[in-house]
N, C-alpha and C positions, 0 to 999 in steps of 0.2 A: 240248163243251157237256154239260149234265147229262143230256140225253136219251141220249147214248152210255152213261153210267154206269147209268141206270135200265134200259136195254135189256139190259145185261150182267147186272144183278141178276135180271132176269126169265129170262134164258137163260145161266147161267154156263158151260155147256159149249160154247157157240158160239165157235170159234177166231177168226173174223173180228171178232166183237164184243170179244173179249179184246184183240186187236191194236189195234183202234180206241181202246179205253179206255186202253191203255198209252201210245199215242202222244199222246193228249190230255193225260193227267196229266204226261207228260214235258214237253210244251210249257208247261203251266201252271207247273210247277216252275221252268223256266228263265226265263220271262218275269217271274214274281213274285219271283224271288230266294229261293225256299224251299229248305230242306234236303231235303224229300221231300214227296210227295203220294200217297196210296194209297186204294183202295176196299175196304171190308169188307162181307160179307153179314151177314144178321141173326144168324148163328151165330159171328161174329167171324173168319171165314176171309178172308184177303186175296185178292181176285180179280185186281186190277190195281194196278200201282204205277209211279211215275215212274222208279224204279231197276231196272226189270225186266231191263235189259241187264247189270247188274253182278252179280258173284258173291254179294254180300250182299243180294240182292233180297228184298223183303218178300213177294213172291207165294208163295202156298201156306202161309204161316205164319198161325197162329191167335193173335189177341191179345184174345180175349174177356175175359181176366182184367184188362185195363187199365181203370182207372176212366173214362177219357175215352170208351171205347166203351160202357160201361154207361150213362153219362149220355146219350149220343146215342140209345141204344135206348129211353130214357125220354122222348124228345122234347125234350131240353135240349141246349144247347151244352156239349160236354165240354172241360174245360180241365185239363191235367195236365203236370207237369214230371217227367221221369225219364230213366234211362239206357236207350238203345235195346236191346231184348232180342236183336235180330239183329245190329246193327252195333256195339253197345257204345258208341255216341256219344250223349251227353246232349243233350236238346233240350226245347223247349216245344211240346206237342201241342194242337191244336184240332180237335174233331170235331163235325160237324153231321149230323143225320139226313136221309136221303133217303126221302120218303114216296110212296105210291101214291095220287095224287089226294086227299091229305089223309086217307086212311082207315087205312092200315097202314104201318109202317116196313119198308122193304125192306133197308136197310143204312145205312152211314155213310160219308161222305167225310172223310178225315183229312189235315191238313197238319202238318208238323213244321218248326219254326223253330229254327235254331241260334243260340246265344247266345255264340259264340266271340268275336265283336267286342265284345260287352258285357263279357266277362271281360277282354279285352285293355285296355279302357278303365279297368277297375278297377285293373289292374296299373300303369297310368300315373298313378294318382291321388296317389301319394306315401305317405300313411299306410296301414297295413294295413286293408282293408275286407272284411267277410264278408257274404254273402247267405245267410241261414239260413231253412230251410223250417219248416212248422208242427210237424214232429217234433223240431226242435232240431238238425238235421243241416246242416252247411255244404255248400251245393250249388255256390256260386261264391265265389271268393276272389281277392284281388290276389296272393296267394302260393299256387301250386299245392299245396304240401305241406299246407295247411290244409283242402283239399277232402275231403269225406266223413268229417269228424270230428264227433262229437256233443258239444254243449256241456254237456249234463247226461245222466246215465244214462237209456237208453231203457227204457220199460216193456214188459212182455211183450206187451201188446195191440198196441202200436205195431210191435214186431218181427214179429208175426204178419201184421199188415195190410201192411207194406212187403214182407214175404216173398211173400205171395200175389199182390201186384200187380207184383212184381219191379221196384220203383221205382228201386232203386240197382244193378240188374243184378248183376254179379259183383264189384262194388266191396266191399272189406273196410272196414267202419265201425270207426273207431278213436276213442278219447276225445281231446278237445281237451287242449292242454297245461295248461290251468287251467279249473276249473269256472266257467262264466260263464253266468249266467241273463239272459235278455233282460228288461230292466226299464226303467222310466222313470228318467231322471236319470243322471248320470255315476257310474262306479264304478271304483275302483283295483284292478288285477289285475297279477300278475307272469307274464309270458309269455316263452318262449324262441323267437325267430324262427329259421328254418333257418340253421344254421351260425353262430349267435351265442349268447352267454350269456344267461341269464334276466335280463330287465329289467322295470321297472315302467311300466305304461301306464294311461291313463284310457280306459275303455270307455264309449262313448255309443251307445245303441241306440234304434231306433224301429220300430214295426210298420207294415207297408204292404201294401195290396192285399187282395183277398178270399180269397186262398189261405192267409192266416195267416203270410205271410213276414215277415222282419225284416231290417233293415240294422244291422250293428254296425261302428262305427268305432273303431279303437285308435289313441290319440295318445300319443306318448312323453313322459315327464315328466323325463328326465335333464337336458334343457337348463335347465328351471326350477330344479332342484336345484343345478346348477353355478352358475347366476346367483346363487342365494341364498347359497351358500357363499363365492363370490367377494366378494359385498357384505359379508358378515360378516367375512371376513378383512381386507378393506380398512378396515372400521371399527376392527378391533383394531389394525392397524398405525398408523392415525391417532391412536388413543388413546395407544399406546406412544410415538409421536413427540412428542405434546404433553407427556406426562409427563417425557420426557427433557429437553425444553426447560425445564420447571419446575425439574428437578433441577440442570441446568446453571446456571440463573440463581441458584439458592440457593448453589451451590458458589462462584460468583464473588463473591457477597456475603460469604461466609465468608472467602475469601482476602483480600478487601479489609480486613476487620477484623483478620485474622491479622497483616498487615504492620505494624499499629499496636500489637500486643501483644508481650509478652515470649515467650521460648521456652517457658516453662512453660504460658502461656495457649494457645500454638499447639498443644502436644501434647493439651491438654484439648479444644480445638476439633476436632482430628482424631478423638478418641474419640467425641465427640458426633455428628460427621458419619457415622461408621460406623453408629451406632445409627439415624440417620435413613435412611441407604441401605437398611438391613435392613427398616425399616418400609415404605419405598416399594416394595421388592421384594415384600413381602407384599400391598400394595395392587394391584400389577400382577398377581399370581397370582389374586387375587379377581376382578379385571376380566376376565382370560382365562376364568375359570370362568363368569362371567355371560355372556360372549360365546358360549360353547358352548351355554348354555341357550337363547339367542336363536336360534342356528342350528337347534337342535332344534325350536323353535317354528315357524321358517320352513318346515321340512319338512312340518309338518301342514297348511300352507296351499297345498301344491302343486296340489291339485285345483281350488281356487278360482282360482288364477293361470291354470291351463290353460283353465278355462271362460271366463275373461275375454278370453283371446287367441283371435282367429280364430273367435268364436262365429258370426258371420254366414257365414263360409265353410263351417263345418260344417253349418249349417242349410240352406245352398244345395245342398250335396252330397246330403244326405238327401232333400230335396224332389225334385230331379231324378231320383235313382235310384228313389225311390218311384213317381213317375209312370211311369218307364220300365218297371218290373216289372209294375205293375198295369194299365197302359194298353194292353198288347199285344192282349188279347182284345177290348177295347172298340173299338179302331180297326180291327182286321182283320175283325171280325164284320160290319160294314156292307157293304164290297165283296163279301165272301164270300156274304152273303145276296142281294145284288143279282145276283151272278153266277148263282146258282141260279134266281132269278126269270127272268132273261133267257133262260136255257137252257130253262126250261119253255115260255116264249112261242115260242121258235124251233121246238121240237118240234111245238107245236100248229099254227103257221103252215106248217110243212113238210108236215104232214098235209093241209092245205087247199090246197097247191100255191101258196102265196104266197111265191115264191122271193125277190122283191125285199125283202120285209119280213124274211125269214129272213136275208138278207145284212146288212140293217141291224142285226138283233139280234146277229149274229156280231161286227159292228164294236163294238157296245156291250160285248159280253163281253170283247173285246180291251182296250177302255178300262178295264174293271174290273180286268183282270189287270195292266195298267200301273199302276193306282192302288194295288193291293196291293204291287207292287214299290216304288212311291214310299213307302208307309207303312213297309215293312220297311227301306228305305234310311234313313228318318229314325231308326228305332230303332238301326240300326247306327252312325249318325253322331251319336248324342245328345250326345256330349261337345263337339261343335262344330256347333251347329245353324245352318244357313244361313238368311239372311233371305229372306222371300217375294219373288218377282219380280212386280212389279205392272205391269199393262197395262190398256188400255181394254177393259172387259168389259160386254157387253149384259146388263143385270140380268134382263130377261124370259127370256132363254135359260137363264141359270143357274137361275132359279126353276123353269122347265119341267123341267130335268134333275133337280132335287131332288125335285119332285113325282113324277116317274117312279120314283125310288128308293124312295119311301115309299108307293107305290100299294098294295102288298100289305098293308102295315100299316093303311092307311086302310080297306081293305075289311074286314079283320078287326074293326076298331073300329066299322064301319058309320057312319062319319062323313062329313061333307061339307067339302071344302076349296074356298073361293072365292078364286081368284087371277086373276080376269079384270080387264082394264082397265089392266094395267101397260104404259105407253107404250114403244114400241120404241126411242125415242131416249134413254131413261134409261140412261146409261152411267156406270160407276164405275171408279176406279183400284183394281184388285184382282187377285189370282191366282184364276182361275176355279175351279180344283180346291178350293182352301181355302175360298173363298166358298160353293161347293156343299156342302162338308162342314159348314160352320157352319149353313147353312139346313136341312140334313137333321137336325142335332141339335135345332134349334128346332122343326121340324115334328114330330119324334118326341115331344118333350116335350109339345107342344100336343095331339097325339092321345092321349097318356097322360092328360092333364088332363081331356079330355072323355069318356073311356071310360065313366065311371059317371054321366053326366048325361043328362037327358032330351033336350036340344037339343045334338047333337054337331056343332058347327060350328067350323071353323078358317078364318081369313082371312089373306091375304097381300097386301100393298100396297107400292108403291114410288113415290116421288116425288123430284123434284129441287128442293132449296131453296137457291138461290144457288150457292155453291161446294161444296155437300154433297149427297149422295144418302142418303135414309133408306129402309130396308127394314123394314117393320113386320109381325110375325107375332103375331096375336091368337087367343084361344080363348074359348069360352063355358063354361069350367070354373068351379070354385069360387074361383079366384084364389089368391094367394100369402099365406100367413099372416104376420102382422106379425112373429112371432118367427123365421120362416124367412128373410124378406127380407134381413137383414144378412149371412147366411151363404150366400146362394144360389149365389155363384160360387166358393166354397171347394172345393178338391179333396177328394174322398171324402165330401162332405156330400150326403146324399140323404134324401128322405122316403118313398121306395119301400120295399116289403117286401124282406126278405133274398132275394138271388138274382135280383132284377129290375133291378139297376143298380149300377154302381160309384161313382156320384156324381162322374163325371169329365166328363160331356157339356157342362154349362154352363161348367165351368172351362176346358176346352179351347176352347170357342166364344169365350169372352172373350179367351183368349190369341191365337186366330186373328185376331179383330177388331183387337187391338192391333198385331200384326205387319203387318197391312194398313194401318196408319196411321189406324185408326178407333177406335170404341168400341162396347160392347154394354151397353144399359141395360134394366132391367125395372121394371114398375109394375103396379098393379091398375087396371083400367078402371072408370069410374063405373057403367057399365051392367052390370058383372059380368064375371068372367074376368080373365085375365092378358094382358099385352102386352109383347113384347120388341122393342126397336128397335135395328137395326144402322145406325150412322152412318159413312159412308165419304166420301172425297174424290171429287168429281165429275170425270169425264174431260173 
């Protein structure tokens, strides 16, 4: 629980508290499927870690130079990708501050997620795929030889910044085989893959996520060129064959006339025939030259041909990879925040001697750890996402669980949530964990919508209508602008200020509703405010 971590931050020299924190972090790491979890004090020194038993333990190492720690000390969620300074293994770091009763920051809790399975999925994708960070350096690739290569020369300021943060560790940065700028639209480049000669590719790139990352897909053009040359050669052979038939026909006609003429006329006919053959040969040469020009023109259309083929497949790859790269922090942040909240409650209840309620909170913490393991498992298996398992779910219980998860946010917003009167017999066919995640996203959006209004009120209702169950979340905010409504469920679309959201909450919520066999709709209420309706099949 977080209480063990806070106690260690208050008394870092206490050996028993160090041992308790180490065991707790090791359990969290194993249950959630993380690469590592460790605790840092306000100076950046690691006091406890899940790998304290291994030779490469983080304990006693200072990582104050890392950007994720600096962000946590400023009260923000720290997000960073880099090579481990101690282990040399790359990973995705998330850091959250640990505060003393909301007054001062004592330190930070950090988790590290390995992206090895993500990179293995890239290697199975077929065409070469590169994941490029904001500095223009390839951090993941379907071909290992392309990693840690920069697409364009690095500026001196970038080199100083990456050097001070040790983002790439001891890795030697090398230039990419061809200068390739991340830009909109396809571009032709010549690249030599490992162990192969230089060949021509079409590069398609797209920016993704709040870290300034980009996805680059290289598609080979050799097959289109060979097809064009084969078509041109076939056309040339067909023309030559038709010309030969014409000559053969004319030759037979001449021979028919020759049999009716004298020997002198026959010699003259032969002479004329030779002249005509020479003329036809010249025509054939001209035809071949024209054919070569057509083949050259076909080469200039290779990019268009490549774009026309498999456009939908390329767009699907970029969309899935983009959500995978940017959605990690958004989805892991919710259970991590809930885990900290339950830990605070358990410490307070333990001080009051309420052992039964402490036991209940520990059970909830275990559920949050299981949920983080589920989320990380979905990230690892993104290439083949399993369908949600549906069963009969009591809606009132799921709503209560979602309200508990957003309680801390509700208090900070000084808002009121009315969720009374949901009948206990309203049951829907759904996955309880996914439905809870959907409702948490809608409740957080509603609390954001009423944060700047005089009446800060959110309502939750659920009814059964025939063979359907409708769950309605409404707010007393300003409503949804007409220009925003058509784009509301698009990934990465947000009206919030920079740093306050990824624009993925509603997109993920609609995806969950669809997977559960239902739908998610939004509208403005006549009395003011917005209203989101989740429609599911009744159990």
